[in-house]
N, C-alpha and C positions, 0 to 999 in steps of 0.2 A: 567963660562961653559957655552956654547951655547947649545940652544936647540929650537926646534919647539914650539911655545906658543900656547895654546888655550886662555889662559886669560894674561893680563900683567896689569901693573898699572904704571901710569907714561905718560908724555905728548906723544901722538901717540903712545903708546905702547912701548917707548922706555923707559922701566924701568926694575924692577925686575921681573922675569918670575915665575908664579905659575901655577900649575895644566899641565905640560909639556907632549908632545906625549912622549912614550918610545922610546929609541933608540936600 
């Protein structure tokens, strides 16, 4: 699932997305 992320974890934010903007 793709989303615009506020907070990510992983190298350079290329990881799992948490706290996504509502679609």
